[in-house]
C-alpha positions in Angstrom: 112.4 58.8 37.0 111.8 59.8 40.5 109.3 62.8 40.5 110.8 66.0 41.9 114.2 64.5 42.3 115.9 67.1 40.3 115.0 69.6 42.9 117.2 67.9 45.3 119.9 67.5 42.6 119.9 71.3 41.9 120.5 72.1 45.5 123.8 70.6 45.3 124.7 71.5 41.6 124.7 75.0 42.0 126.8 75.3 45.1 129.5 74.0 42.9 129.6 77.5 41.4 130.7 79.0 44.6 133.3 76.5 45.7 135.1 75.7 42.5 136.6 79.0 41.5 140.1 77.5 41.3 138.9 75.4 38.4 137.1 78.2 36.4 139.7 78.5 33.7 140.2 74.8 33.2 136.6 73.5 32.5 136.0 72.2 29.0 132.3 72.7 27.8 133.0 71.6 24.2 131.5 68.3 24.9 128.2 69.7 26.2 125.4 69.4 23.5 124.3 72.7 21.9 121.5 71.0 19.9 118.3 73.1 20.4 116.1 69.9 20.9 118.3 68.5 23.7 118.3 71.9 25.3 114.6 72.1 25.1 114.2 68.8 26.7 116.6 69.8 29.5 114.7 73.1 30.0 111.4 71.4 30.3 112.9 69.0 32.9 114.3 71.8 34.8 111.0 73.8 34.9 109.2 70.8 36.0 111.4 69.3 38.5 114.0 72.2 39.5 112.4 75.6 39.3 110.7 75.2 42.7 114.1 75.5 44.3 116.3 77.2 41.9 116.6 80.1 39.4 119.5 81.8 37.5 119.3 85.1 39.5 119.3 84.8 43.2 119.9 82.0 45.7 116.5 80.5 46.8 115.8 77.3 48.6 119.1 76.1 46.8 121.7 78.3 45.2 121.1 80.0 41.9 122.4 77.8 39.0 123.8 80.4 36.5 127.4 79.6 35.2 127.7 76.2 36.9 129.0 74.4 33.8 131.7 77.0 33.4 132.9 76.3 36.9 132.4 72.4 37.2 132.9 69.9 34.6 130.0 68.1 33.1 131.7 64.7 33.9 132.0 65.7 37.7 128.3 66.9 37.8 127.3 63.5 36.0 129.2 61.4 38.3 127.9 63.1 41.4 124.3 62.8 40.4 124.9 59.1 39.8 126.5 58.4 43.2 126.9 61.3 45.5 127.7 58.9 48.4 130.6 57.3 46.7 132.2 60.7 45.8 131.6 62.2 49.3 133.2 59.0 51.0 136.2 59.1 48.5 137.1 62.4 50.3 136.6 64.6 47.3 137.1 68.2 48.5 134.2 69.7 46.5 131.9 66.9 47.8 133.0 67.4 51.3 132.3 71.2 51.1 128.8 70.3 49.8 127.9 68.1 52.5 129.4 70.5 55.2 127.2 73.4 53.9 124.0 71.5 53.3 124.3 68.8 55.9 122.3 66.3 53.9 123.3 63.7 51.3 121.6 63.7 48.0 120.3 60.3 47.0 121.7 58.3 44.0 120.1 58.9 40.7 121.8 56.0 38.7 118.5 55.4 37.0 118.7 58.5 34.8 119.2 57.9 31.2 122.0 59.5 29.2 119.5 61.6 27.4 117.9 63.0 30.7 121.4 63.8 32.0 122.7 65.4 28.9 119.5 67.5 28.5 119.7 69.0 32.0 123.5 69.7 31.6 122.9 71.3 28.2 120.2 73.7 29.4 122.4 74.7 32.4 125.1 75.4 30.0 123.0 78.1 28.3 122.6 80.1 31.5 125.3 82.5 32.2 126.6 83.5 35.8 124.5 86.4 36.8 126.0 89.8 37.1 126.8 90.8 40.6 123.8 92.5 42.1 124.9 95.9 43.3 123.6 96.5 46.8 122.9 100.2 47.4 121.8 99.7 51.0 124.1 102.0 53.0 123.9 100.0 56.2 126.4 97.1 56.8 124.9 93.6 56.5 124.7 91.6 59.7 127.0 88.5 59.5 125.0 87.1 62.4 121.7 88.6 62.8 120.9 86.8 66.2 124.1 86.1 68.0 122.6 84.5 71.0 122.1 80.7 70.5 119.1 78.7 71.3 119.5 77.0 74.6 118.6 73.4 75.4 115.9 73.2 77.9 115.3 70.4 80.4 112.1 69.3 78.6 112.4 65.8 77.2 109.3 64.1 75.5 108.8 60.5 74.9 107.5 59.4 71.4 105.2 56.7 70.6 105.1 55.3 67.1 101.4 55.7 65.9 101.6 54.4 62.2 103.6 54.1 59.0 102.1 55.9 56.0 102.4 53.9 52.8 105.3 54.9 50.4 104.4 57.3 47.9 107.7 58.2 46.4 109.1 56.3 43.4 111.3 53.3 44.0 111.0 53.5 47.8 113.8 56.2 48.0 113.9 59.0 50.5 111.8 60.9 51.2 109.5 57.8 51.4 106.3 59.8 51.6 105.4 63.6 51.4 103.2 63.7 54.4 102.8 67.3 55.7 99.6 67.9 57.6 97.7 66.0 60.5 94.3 67.5 61.3 90.9 66.3 62.4 87.3 66.4 61.3 85.8 68.4 64.1 82.5 66.6 64.6 83.7 63.0 64.7 87.2 63.8 65.9 88.6 61.5 63.4 92.3 62.2 62.4 93.4 62.6 58.9 96.9 62.8 57.3 97.8 64.3 53.9 100.4 63.2 51.5 101.3 65.8 48.8 101.4 63.1 46.2 97.6 63.1 46.3 96.1 61.0 49.0 94.2 62.0 52.2 94.4 59.2 54.8 92.0 58.5 57.8 93.3 56.9 60.6 91.2 53.9 61.6 92.6 52.1 64.7 96.0 53.9 64.0 96.0 52.3 60.5 96.1 54.7 57.5 93.1 54.2 55.1 92.7 56.3 51.9 89.8 58.6 52.4 90.4 60.8 49.2 92.6 60.4 46.3 92.7 63.8 44.6 94.6 62.4 41.5 91.4 60.4 40.7 89.3 63.4 41.4 91.2 66.1 39.5 92.6 64.9 36.1 95.0 67.9 35.8 96.6 67.4 39.2 100.4 67.5 39.4 102.7 67.1 42.3 105.7 68.6 40.7 108.1 70.5 41.0 108.5 68.8 44.4 108.7 70.1 47.8 105.3 71.6 48.7 103.4 71.2 45.5 100.8 68.7 44.9 97.9 68.1 47.5 98.7 71.2 49.5 96.1 71.3 52.3 92.7 70.3 53.5 90.0 71.8 55.9 86.8 70.1 57.0 83.9 72.6 57.6 82.8 73.0 61.3 79.5 71.5 60.2 80.9 68.7 57.9 78.7 66.0 59.6 75.7 67.8 58.4 76.7 69.6 55.2 79.5 67.2 53.9 81.7 70.2 53.0 85.5 69.6 52.7 88.0 72.1 51.3 91.2 71.2 49.5 94.1 72.9 47.6 96.2 71.3 44.9 98.5 72.3 42.0 97.8 72.1 38.2 100.0 73.1 35.2 100.3 76.6 33.9 97.5 77.7 31.8 95.1 74.9 32.7 92.4 77.5 33.3 92.0 81.3 33.7 93.3 82.3 37.0 91.4 84.6 39.4 94.6 86.1 40.6 97.6 86.6 38.4 100.0 89.2 37.1 101.4 90.7 33.8 101.7 88.4 30.8 105.4 89.0 30.5 106.0 87.2 33.8 106.2 83.3 33.5 103.6 81.1 35.2 105.2 77.9 36.5 101.9 76.4 37.8 98.5 77.2 39.3 97.1 76.6 42.9 93.4 75.7 43.1 91.0 75.9 46.0 88.1 73.6 45.8 85.0 72.8 47.9 83.8 69.1 47.9 80.4 67.9 48.8 80.5 64.4 50.2 77.5 62.2 49.3 77.6 60.8 52.7 79.8 62.5 55.4 79.8 59.3 57.5 81.3 57.3 54.8 84.6 55.6 55.3 85.8 56.8 51.9 85.0 60.1 50.1 82.5 60.2 47.1 81.0 63.4 45.8 81.5 66.4 43.6 83.8 69.4 43.8 83.4 73.0 42.8 86.4 75.4 42.2 86.5 78.5 44.4 89.5 80.2 43.2 92.7 79.7 41.1 96.1 81.4 41.5 99.1 81.7 39.1 102.4 81.2 40.6 105.9 82.5 39.5 107.6 79.4 40.6 106.8 76.1 42.4 107.7 77.2 46.0 105.3 78.7 48.5 101.9 78.1 47.2 98.7 77.5 49.2 100.0 75.2 51.9 97.5 76.2 54.6 93.7 76.4 54.6 91.9 76.3 58.2 88.8 77.4 60.0 89.2 79.0 63.5 88.8 75.9 65.9 87.6 78.5 68.6 84.7 79.8 66.7 81.3 78.7 67.7 78.1 78.7 65.9 76.7 82.4 66.0 80.2 83.9 66.2 81.3 86.1 63.4 84.2 84.0 62.5 82.3 80.7 62.3 82.6 79.1 59.0 85.0 81.6 57.6 88.0 80.0 55.9 91.6 81.3 56.3 94.1 80.8 53.4 97.7 81.1 53.7 99.4 82.1 50.4 103.0 82.3 49.9 104.7 84.7 47.6 105.5 81.9 45.2 109.1 82.8 44.7 108.3 86.0 43.0 110.9 88.1 45.0 113.9 85.9 44.3 112.9 85.6 40.7 113.0 89.3 40.3 109.4 90.5 41.0 109.3 91.9 44.3 106.5 94.3 43.4 104.2 91.3 43.4 104.7 90.8 47.1 104.0 93.3 49.8 101.0 94.6 48.0 97.3 94.7 48.9 96.6 94.5 45.2 98.0 91.0 44.9 97.5 87.7 46.9 101.1 86.8 47.1 102.5 86.6 50.7 99.0 87.1 52.3 96.5 85.4 54.7 93.1 85.7 53.1 89.8 85.2 54.8 86.8 84.2 52.8 83.1 83.1 53.3 83.1 80.0 51.3 79.4 79.9 51.1 79.0 83.5 49.9 79.1 84.9 46.3 80.2 88.6 46.5 83.7 88.0 45.3 84.8 89.2 41.8 84.4 85.7 40.4 81.1 85.2 42.4 82.2 81.8 43.8 82.8 82.7 47.3 82.0 85.7 49.8 84.1 88.5 51.3 83.1 89.1 54.9 82.2 92.6 55.7 84.5 92.6 58.8 87.6 91.9 56.8 89.8 94.9 57.4 90.0 96.0 53.6 86.3 95.0 52.8 85.5 98.7 52.1 88.8 99.7 50.5 89.2 101.0 46.8 88.7 98.7 43.9 92.3 97.9 43.5 92.7 96.4 46.9 91.8 92.8 47.4 89.1 92.7 49.9 89.9 89.1 50.7 93.2 90.1 52.5 93.2 89.6 56.3 97.1 90.2 56.8 99.9 90.6 54.3 103.8 90.9 54.1 104.7 87.1 54.4 107.2 85.0 52.5 105.4 81.8 53.3 102.7 81.7 56.0 103.3 78.0 56.4 101.0 77.1 59.2 98.1 79.1 60.9 96.9 78.2 64.3 95.2 79.7 67.4 96.1 79.8 71.1 93.4 78.8 73.7 93.1 82.5 74.7 92.4 83.5 71.0 95.7 84.7 69.6 96.2 83.9 65.9 99.7 82.8 65.1 101.5 82.2 61.7 104.9 80.5 61.3 106.5 82.2 58.3 109.3 80.6 56.4 112.1 83.0 55.7 114.7 83.3 52.9 118.4 83.7 53.9 118.4 84.4 57.4 115.2 84.5 59.7 112.4 82.3 60.6 109.6 83.7 62.6 106.4 83.3 64.7 103.9 86.1 64.0 100.9 87.1 66.2 98.3 88.1 63.4 96.1 91.1 63.8 93.6 92.0 60.9 95.1 94.4 58.3 98.6 94.3 59.6 101.7 94.3 57.5 104.4 91.7 58.5 107.1 93.2 56.2 108.3 90.8 53.5 110.2 91.6 51.3 111.3 95.0 52.9 111.7 93.0 56.1 112.8 89.5 57.2 111.8 89.0 60.7 112.8 92.1 62.6 115.6 93.0 60.2 115.7 95.2 57.1 115.9 93.6 53.6 116.6 95.2 50.2 114.3 93.4 47.8 116.2 94.8 44.9 119.6 94.0 46.4 121.3 90.9 47.8 118.4 88.9 49.4 120.9 86.9 51.5 121.7 90.0 53.5 119.7 91.6 56.3 120.5 94.9 58.1 119.6 96.6 61.2 116.2 98.5 61.2 116.5 102.0 60.0 116.0 105.1 62.2 112.8 105.9 60.6 111.4 102.6 60.9 108.1 103.4 62.6 106.8 105.1 59.3 106.6 101.7 57.7 104.2 100.4 60.2 105.5 96.8 60.1 104.4 94.3 62.8 107.3 92.3 64.1 107.5 88.7 65.0 106.8 87.5 68.6 109.6 85.0 68.2 112.4 84.4 65.6 115.6 82.4 65.0 118.3 82.7 62.3 120.0 80.3 60.1 122.7 79.3 62.6 119.8 77.4 64.3 117.9 76.0 61.3 116.7 76.5 57.7 112.9 76.6 57.5 110.4 76.9 60.3 107.8 74.2 60.9 104.5 75.5 62.3 103.3 73.9 65.5 100.5 74.1 68.1 99.9 75.2 71.6 99.4 71.9 73.7 95.8 71.6 74.4 95.9 68.1 75.8 95.7 66.7 79.3 97.8 63.6 79.2 101.2 65.5 79.5 100.9 68.4 82.1 104.6 69.4 81.5 103.6 70.6 78.1 100.8 73.0 79.3 101.3 76.6 78.3 103.9 75.7 75.6 103.7 76.4 71.8 105.6 73.5 70.2 107.3 74.0 66.7 110.5 73.1 65.0 112.7 73.3 61.9 111.6 71.4 58.8 114.9 70.1 57.3 116.9 69.7 60.4 114.2 68.3 62.7 115.2 70.4 65.6 112.4 70.8 68.3 111.6 74.2 69.8 109.0 75.8 72.1 108.1 79.1 73.5 106.0 79.8 76.5 102.7 81.1 75.7 102.9 83.7 78.4 105.9 85.2 76.7 104.0 85.8 73.4 103.3 89.7 73.2 103.5 92.1 70.5 106.7 94.2 70.4 108.7 91.6 72.4 110.7 88.5 71.4 109.7 85.4 73.3 112.6 83.0 74.3 112.9 80.0 72.1 114.1 76.9 73.9 115.1 73.5 72.4 113.6 70.2 73.6 114.6 66.7 73.2 112.9 63.3 72.7 113.2 59.7 73.6 112.0 56.7 71.7 111.8 53.3 73.5 113.5 54.8 76.4 116.5 55.9 74.4 117.2 59.6 73.6 117.4 60.1 69.8 117.2 63.0 67.3 114.6 62.8 64.5 117.5 62.5 62.2 118.7 59.4 63.8 115.0 58.1 64.0 114.2 58.6 60.3 117.7 57.7 59.0 118.0 60.9 56.9 119.8 64.1 57.4 116.7 65.9 55.9 113.9 65.1 58.3 111.1 67.1 56.7 109.4 67.7 60.1 105.8 68.4 60.5 103.3 68.8 63.4 99.7 67.8 64.0 97.1 67.9 66.9 94.3 65.5 67.5 90.7 66.1 68.8 92.2 65.7 72.4 94.7 68.3 72.0 97.6 65.9 72.0 100.6 66.6 69.7 101.9 64.5 66.8 105.2 64.6 64.9 105.4 63.5 61.2 108.7 62.7 59.5 108.2 62.9 55.8 111.6 61.2 55.1 110.5 57.9 56.4 106.7 58.3 56.5 106.4 57.7 60.3 103.8 59.3 62.7 104.6 59.7 66.3 102.6 60.9 69.3 104.0 62.7 72.2 103.2 60.2 74.9 105.1 61.5 78.0 107.5 64.2 79.1 109.7 65.0 82.0 111.9 68.0 82.9 
């Protein structure tokens, strides 16, 4: 069975609940198994494959799944899973509504056995429709938080195909790969590309060669439940050529080892994220060999928004205070939408934070890394985590710096707002009492945002320097300021985009200022002289867009759906 596939399935399944009210009194559930063993099998499959996107309380990446079998027949659900394209093309009203809302087509899962299908449906049948969450917020929810649409600029960039990453998904079905990050080893300037399924590739003459296979190095490694779990991120130490130190993050099953950061035992743990430092036997070798040492381990409520980013400040020079300090972006792990908002927006927990550590030090609680004395909470009381550099994020998906020293984080939102934040030490970026520059009630309806309250200043929240709402996209893809020389038209621009839709955006660096919103503009691309969208190029409605930057400052585009890597080769206005 295709790993992580049920994640995609559940995105569609749960929306059925919202669009089939007219059938609610006619659904026969008597044929759904109530056998405890069948239900247990289905529950295990759901936790492993689906919990990263869905729960039974609140809409998340996909809709919540409570009550679905009371609204939609098991037969229809099964037929849709087996061949969604067939049902959509038949003109089925429910299927048409799904494709209209999500704008992507689920792949066929005809390979599922009857036992697998029956187990999932049996488990879903045990979960009731959640009670309507009373929202006590006095303000009126905003139907369209940002009414102005993003304008299309005159910028058109030409793409050049660099390479094709080998398929890592089962049966060569989309997404073909799970490539998410392109970065460099700073001494040699070599380019590396990560696939969440476990491999780190080194580009040699634009050909991907496996440099590290973390599945062989970490026996407890898992890349489920899908999306951003697996081999999360990598960062070469600035002195890698001399010291051979490489840092990685990956996921392991819940309970694999004692976590350094966790929460009350009454709250479930879906998986653990692990930060490891590796010592290469020969830093110049074509493939990695060496030993690893665990630095820290984090329990997560769900499979979403883990440790997707680790990075060293590329501007720091030897002798600078920031040199060799590792920044770690940790998402809130789905704790808010699963009913535990108190774990986020807290200086006593790591969830929704950017940490800064000295990986060579030893003054942390576990003694495996150091806490820089210049960290904003280094001298705070014992309950405050000294590692925290900034907090209040849902998912600090990517961290980068501008040439003039601005630290930027692209933060993935929940139901309404995607944002670019300028990071200052110790600052609070609001989630989950804020989403972007709007108020959110973490104990109410998370898909609603509201105008800021009159007493907003007392909360001391730092708001985004740019943001867009879900009229424009669904999940922000962190990007880079253009540092290259080959395309002067891109100078002074911060390039980013939207992960699922593949839309491409930029803001002018000169417009990035605290307290103001930079204007976001859309840009277009050509390939082989013909203007195309990334959806057209990769052949999928879900692009899974990611950016990279090489040693020369040139920008790359990765499309996970088909495993292709492109370079921006030209541009015109």
